[in-house]
N, C-alpha and C positions, 0 to 999 in steps of 0.2 A: 503492499499497501505506500504512493508517496506521501510526501508529508504534508503537503497541501490538504489533501482530502484527508491526514489524521486532524488536522485541525480543525477538518469543517465540522470532523465525528466530533474532536473536544466540545469545540464552540454549541453544536446541539446538545452534547448533554447539559452544556451547562442552561442555556435554553431550558429544554425539560424540567431541570431542578428550581428553577426560576418561576415557571409556570405553575408547578403543581405546590410552591411554597409562597408566590405571591402573583394574584394574578395583574396587578398596578405593573409589574415588572414589564407585560407584554403589551400592557397599554402606553406604557411610557417609551419602549423600543419604536412602536407604532407610529407615536407621536414624534420622536426624533426624525425617523425617516420621514415622513410626512412634510416635516419642516422646511426640507432642501427644495419642497416645490415653492417657487414665489415667484409669480409672473410680474414684468416690470415692462409692459409693452408701451414701446416708445416710436415702435416701425410697424409694418402690417406686414413683414416677414419675418418669420422665425427661424432659425436652425437649430437641430438639435444634435448633439455630436452623443453617440454612443460609442460607449467603450465596456467590456466586461468588468474592469474596475478593479483597483487592490486597496489594500487596506495599509500599505507601507505610505512614508511620507514622502521620500526622494518621488517618486514619480507624479506626483500631485506637479513637482514643478513643469514634465512634462506636457500632460495636461495642460497647463497655464500657456506653455508655449504652444498646442494647438488650437488653441482658443484666439490667440496673439494674431495668428498666423489668418483665420477665416474672421474675424475682424478686419484684419487689410484687404482681404480677399475681396469681404461682402459685406462694404461698411454703413448700408443701410437696412441692416438686420438685428433682430434679437438674439444674444446666442445663448441657450442652454448645456449644459451637459447632464448626462444621464450614464447611470451603471446599470448593464443588463443583468448582472447578479445579485439575486436579492440578499443573499448570505455577506455577501461582500459588504452592501451598503450598512447591515448591522453593524457588522465589525470595524466599519471605516470609522464610523461615529464613535464607537467605544474607543475605539484606539489612536484617533489621533485627532478627534473633537472635530471631522468636518463632514457635514449632512449633505449627503445625495440622492439622490429616487430613480423610480424605474423610469424606461419609455413610457410604458403606458399611462401612468400617471402623468408624468410630463406634456403628454399629448392632449390627453384628456383637458386639463388644464389651459396647455395652447387653443386646442377647439373652443373652450369657452370663452376665452379671453376675444376670439372675434378676429386674429389674422386671419388676411387673404391667401398667405403662402406659407407653407409650411417646409422647409426642406431638410431632410434627414440624412446624415451622416452615417454611414457604422465604421470602428475603426477597428475592425474584426481583421485577421489575416485571411482566413481562408472562407469560400461559402458553405460553409458549415452548418451546424445545429445551432449554433446562436446566432447566428445571422441570418439567416432563413426563417426562423421565431421571431424573429426582429420585423422583418420587412414583410412576412404572410399572415402573421397573428397580430402583433402592434401597430404594424402601419397599416396595412389594409383591412382587414376584417376587425378591429377596436378603433382606429380614427378615420379613415377615408369613407367607409358608410356609413358611421354616426354622423360626419360633418361632409355632406358629397359637394360643397361648392368651394371647400378649399383647396385650391390648386397646390400638388403635394411633389416634390422630386424627392427621389430614395437613389441618394449615393452611394456606389457598390463597394464592399471591401477593397484589400489593396490586391489579392490574388484573384481577380474575378476574370481574368481572362491568361491564356497564355501572352497575349505580348506584356501583360502586368508584370506576368514573371520574369520574362525576359530582362522589364526595366530594371526590377528590383535587382535581379543576379546582377547586372551591370554598376546599378549603387554601391551592394556589398561587396562585390570584385576589388571596386576602385578601394575602398574604403579598408580591404583585408588584403590589398595586393603586396604592399613591403612585408606583412609575414609571412605570405604565401611563397614568394620568392626564394625568401631566406629559408624553405623548407621546413619552417612550422605547419601544424594541424588547428584548423579552424572548425569548430563543432558547433554549431547552432540548437538551439531548441525551440521548437512550435507546442503548440498545445494540442492539435489533433481528435477529432472524433472517434471515440472507440465502436462505435456502430457500421456495419457494413453498408446499411443505405447510404452513409454517409463518405465511401469511397469514394466520390468522382471531387469531391471536397478534397482529402486527404492527399489525391494524387499530385495535388500543387506543390503538394513539398516533393515529392518524388523529381517532379519536373523543374522544382529550382534546385536543387541538388544536379541533376544533368546537365544545368545552364552553368551552374559554378564552376563544377568541375571542366568543362569547356573551356570557358573563359583562361581557369587556369594552367590548363595544359595539363595538370597532374590529380590524382586523386588526394587531394590533402585538404578538402575541404566538405563537411559531413553536414546533412539534415536529421536531424530527429527529434521525435517529439516525447509527448507525457503520455498522450492515450493511445496513440493509433498505432495497434499491435506491430503492424509491420515496419517502424522506424521508432522504436522506442530503446532505451540507451543498449541492448546488447547489440541492434547493428552499427551504433556507433562504434562499442566495443571492436567487433569483430571487424571493419573498416580499416579502425586507427592500427589494430595489429595486422592487418595485412599489408597495410602501408610499411609497417615496421620491417617487413622480412621482406618487401620488394626493396630495401634500401639496406639490407643486409644487416638490420639492430636486431642485437637477441635483447632475450627480454631480461640479462642482468645487464643491459645499456639503455632500457628504456626512457632512463633519465636526461637522454642526449637529444629527447623530441619534446619540441616545449608544445604546450597546446591552449590556444586561445579558448576559452568559453563565452557565449555571448546569446540572450535569449532571441528568439526569433518571433517576437510578440509586441503588441504594439510599445508596451511599458516593461522598465526592469522590474517588476511585481512580485507577487507570490511565491509563482513556479520559479524564476530567478533565484531568491535570493534564497529557498529551501531546498526545492527538488534539482538545481544544476548547480549553484554554487554554496549550498549549506555545509557547515560545519558539526560536528557531533555535537546529538542531541542528549538530554539526562536518558542515561540508560545507555548510552550508545557507548562503545570501544572501539579502537582502533584494530584491536585483534580480532572482533566481529567482524569486518568490514569482506563481502562477499562480493564480488565485483561479478558474479555469473549468478548471483541471485536474482530469482522471478523476476522480470518486468514489472507485470501487474501487482505483482507483492513489495516492492521495493522498498527498501528501510532507508538508503543511504544517498546522498545526492550523485551524484555524474560526478562533480572534482574529487569526492575521495574514494570513489571507485578508480578513478584514472590514476589516482595518486597513491592508491594500496598497489594497483599493477605496475608502476614504479613510473611514469611518466610525467613530466613537467607542467605544471599548471600557470600560464603566463598571469604576470600579475596585472597587468593594463588591461581594462575593461574586466576585472572579475572582484573586484574591492568591495564589500556587500556593508564595510562598518559606517555606521551613517556620518561618521564625522571626514571620512575619505572615501565617499559613496565614487564610483566610476564607471558603473556597470551601464553599457548604450543598451536602448530598447531601439528599436523601430522607430519611434514617434520621435526620438532622438536624433536623427536625420532628417534635414530641411529638404532632403531630395524626395524622401520617403512620403513627407509631410505635403510636398508637391503631388504626389501622386493622387493622393486621396481630394487633393482641391481639385484637379484635373476633373476626376470622378465626378466631383459635385458642380463645374461647370458646366462639364456634359448633360448630365441628371437635370439642370435647370432648364435647358433650352427644353425637354422633354417632361415638362411640368406638367401635371394634368390633373385635373379632380375627379370624385368619383361620377359623378354626373354629365362629365365629358367623356370617359372611360366607357360609359353606358349608351353615349351618343345622345344623350337627353338635353 
């Protein structure tokens, strides 16, 4: 079980205890979540940015930069930020004191406020479960139909098309080029969907890995995920060991290979700081680290398992200490943010209301 899921289970137990011991606690959590929905209508157009969310302080700066980009690109709009994860919403308020809310609550309030145009931007990476739920349920079913005269622009996730894959590959290759040329390895962690019905979305990770390796000219950059079985840590471990074999580096000399780890997610949040780069937690010890532990029952981070194998983890971009935090998420790349912005500009040109969609 990955650390993020363990944290969710722990949090769920705390919520259950609170529910049975004092009903007022549940009401207070609901109140705190709902306080995030504050509409300040100054224009006729609203933009709703939608991310999975994070409970950590550092990624909030990434969200702030994304908001600034949209303010600059769409000056006559009111911009709001939402999290699609309800559990994250409760936890982030408790941990860092910031209130967020989910898209359906924001959209209901936006509709009631009388906006004529609403632009929704998905900050998800692949067109998987979270993205499809947002666009098909929250936007179309629960907003466009109840507010049939509002023009809606649905801006796609980062890797919507194969052209997006190529564009992102170019950006990431340029960023990591010096390390790759020096013979280092780069391993990127995406999220992925565990269900087979989202294989089409998960395939974007495989396509990105191929595109990056074609640019590098060497199989020394890899893409793995937290939840997609075909590309979890075992994929990363196998590919890195194969690289070492090709280079004639034996296991007792793995320390000669430096690996850079980074999240392939919009922000460097929970998964980056726990499942990717996390250290030893309570009850864990170095001698118990098993680099070949089952992927779906993973207890230790990618960093710890690679170190246990003997590899060197590069310090650049892997420091999760709050005072020296330097982990880079996709949203920290200005060129990546530009792709999202271009998706929005394209979507705005095709904005339509539900009545227009029906031909009324």
